[in-house]
N, C-alpha and C positions, 0 to 999 in steps of 0.2 A: 807691815804698812803702818804709818803713823800720820795722824792729822792733828795739827796744832791750830786752834781757833783764835783769831782776833787778838794777837799780841798788840798792845798799844804803846806808842812812844811819841816823843815830840819835845819841843823846846821853844822858849821865847827867842825872838830874833829881832834885830834892829838894823839889818843890813839888806840891801838889794843889789841888783846888777844893772848898770846903765846899758843903753843900746849898743855902746861901743865896748862892752865887756868889763868895765871897771866896777869894783866894789864900792858902793856908796851908802851913806846913812839914810834910813827911812824910818817912819813911825814904828813904834813897837807893835809886834804881832806875834802870832804863834804858828809854828809848823806842827801839824798833827799827822802822825803816820800810823797806819795799821798794817800788820803783817800776818798773813796766813801761810802756813807751811804744810806741805804734803811730802812725805818721805817714804821711800821703799828701800829696805835693806835686804840684800841677798847674801846669805851666809853659808859657808861650808865648814863642816867639822869632820876631821879624819882621825879616827882612833888607831894609832899605829902600835900601841902596846896596851896592856891591861889597865894601866893607870895614866897613860900619856895621850894627849890629843894635840892636834894642830888645827887652829881655827883661822878663818879669814872672813871678813865682812866688807862688802862694798855698798855704800849708800848712794842713792840717787834722789835729789831733792827738787821740789818746785816751790819757789818763794814768791808769793803774790803781794806786792806792795801797793798801797793806796795812800796818797798824800793830799791834804787839804790845808788851806790857810784860814786861821781864825783871827779876825781883827780885834785888836785891843785898843788902839788909838785910831782916830779918824784919819783916813788916807784919801789921796786924790787918785784919779785914774792913771796918771803918769807914775805915781808911786806904786800903785797896784801892779802895773806892768813890770816895774823893777823888782817888786817882791816875788812875782811869779817866775821871772827869769832866775832869780836866786833860788827859789824853791826847786825848780827843775834841775838846777845844778846839784842840789843836795838830795832831794827825794822826788821820785817820779812815779807816776802810775804805770808800773811795769811788772811783768812776770819774768822771773829769772829761773833758769832750769840748768841743772848740771850735776855731775858727780861731786860728792863730798869726799873728804879724806877717808881712806879705807883703814882697816885694822888687820893686823896679823898677830896671832897670840899662840904661845906655847903653853899648854895647860897640864896640870898634874892634879889628880883627885885621889882621895883616900877616904876610908870609913874607919870608924872606931877611934876618933881622936879623943873625945871625952866620954862617949858611951858607944856600945856596939853598933847602934843603928844610925849614928850621925854621919854627916857627909861634909867634906871640905874640898873646895875647888880653888886652886891657886893658878893664876895665869900671868904671864909676863910677855911683853911684846912691844910693838911700835905702831904708830900711825904711818900711813904711806901717803905722800902728798899728791893725791889725784885731783883735789878740789881746786877750782880756779881762784886765784888771789888777785887783789887790786893794788893799784898804785896808792901812795900815801894820800888819803882823802883830805887831811887837814891842810897839806901844802896846796893841793889843787883848789880847795874851797877858798883859801885865803887869796888866791889869784883869780877868783871869779870863773873857774873852770869846772866843767861837769865831772862828777866823781861818784863813787859808790862806797858806802860803809859796809854793805852786806857782802860777806865773803863765803865761799864754799869750802875753804880750807885754810891752812896756815902756811903752806909752801915749805914745810920742814918735816923731818922725821922726828916724832915726839915719843919718847919712851912712855910706856903705860904699864900699870900693875893693877890686878883685879883679884879680890878675895871674896869668896862666897861660902857661907856656912849654913847648914840646915840641921835642925835637931828635932826629932819626933818627940811630942809631949804626951799625948794620950788619945788612943782610939781614933786615928785618922787626922788628928790635929798636930801640926808642926809649926815651929818658928824658924825664921830665917833672918840672916843679916848679911850685908855685903858692903864693900868699900872699893872704890875704883879711883885711881889717880892718873892724870896725864901731865907730863912735865916737859914742855918746850924749853930748850936751853940755848938756842941760837936764833938769829934773825934770818929771814929769807932774802932773796936777791932784790926785793923791793923794800928792804929795811924794816920789815914787820917781824916782831917776835910775839907769838901767841901767848895767851893766858895759861897759867897753871890751873888745873881743874881737879876738884875732889867731889865725888858723888858717893853718898852713903844711904843705905836703906835698912829698915827693920820691918818685919811683917809676920803675918800668920797665914797659914795655908790649911784648909780643911778639905780632906778627900771624903766625899759622901759615899762613893762606891767606885767601881773599877773604871767608870767612864766619865765621871764629872767631879770637879773640885772647884773650890772658891778661894780667892785670895784677897787680902787687904794689907796695905803697907803704908809706911811713911818714907818720903824721899827728901833728902837734903842735898843742896848743891852749893859749892863754893867756887868762885872764879876770881883769880887775882887780876891785876891790871895787865893789859897788853901794852906794847910799845911800838912806836914808829920812829926809827932812827934814834933810839934811846929816849924819846920823849913819850911821856905817859899818854895813853889813849883814854880820855875821860869817859868814853861810852862803854868801857869795860870795867870789871870789878863788881862782883855781884854775889849776893847771898839770897837764896830762895828755898822754899819748901813746898811740897805737894803731898796730898793724900790720894791713895788709889784704891779702887775696888775692881775685881775682875773675876772671870770664870774661865775654866778650861774644860773642853770636852774632847773625847776620843771619837772621831768620826769613822765611818766605814773605810776600809783599806788602811786602818791603823794610822791615820793622819791626825795628830792632835791639833786643835784650834784653841787659841786663847784670845779673849777680848778683855781689854783693860781701859778704864776711864780714870783720868787723873784730874784733880781739882787743885788750883793754887791755894796755898794757905798764907804765905807771907813772902815779901820780897823787899830787899834793901840794897841800894847801890853803895859802893865804897866811896865814890865821889859824889858829894852832896848835890851838885848841879848836873849830874849825868842825865842824858835823855835815853838811857837804855830802855828796851822794851819791857813792859809789864806783861807777863805771860797770861794767857787764857787757858781754858780747859784743853785737855789732850785726850785723844782716843787712839788706841792701837789695836791691831789685829795681827796675830802671829800664827803661822802654820809651819809644822815640822814634818819632814819626810825622811825616813831612813832607807838606805839602799846599799 
């Protein structure tokens, strides 16, 4: 389970929507949007040989969006109504719930790559387009029609690659590093082609005893632009980094639990005027059960 708090986004705007649905000019103002995300991942891993595994993960997400208007220039009541109609076309106070794109991965692990006690896991697979996708929001918005930028998936099968390496250092202390890439290569039936993504981590793990350990790590994320009908989506294209601390305990019935808290360090959009969300802190809880 994951809870992402208070992602902030927004942009300056000078357009409204008239009572008959036409896009009109209005005084400059700002759309401010806040997004909170709650996500549950249900995963299964099957080891069918000593070094081979098959994994599947299905996410279910709740996305809570809150939108407000900030006045920059003086506006009349009629203009305010036009501004609110336009805001409701773009950003609404709503909660969106649904499946996100699933993953299926074939994994291979081995020990002794660099020294006897190290560990390498390599996985390759694809996303499965379970998540709901939207019609082109830019086209709808330009025509004064209600639309949604928030998507639960890409609508395409996207190849993915994942590498994880762990190396014991000294007396319960180990280092780890990972890299994962997702590579959309075609557009869905609504003309959307998702972003390429690269996630990389480096961290330390300290096992105090047989039932508790502590972790800290750095995470970096790169997202390329996405496209609608071949046109660049300016709200995509992102670089950000986070730091995390966490702990894992082995509970009765041999069910490990892990709690992790992540804090944003930096964020930069590739498009200068993008209104992509700035991320807040994240808390996750993971439970594992073997049978």
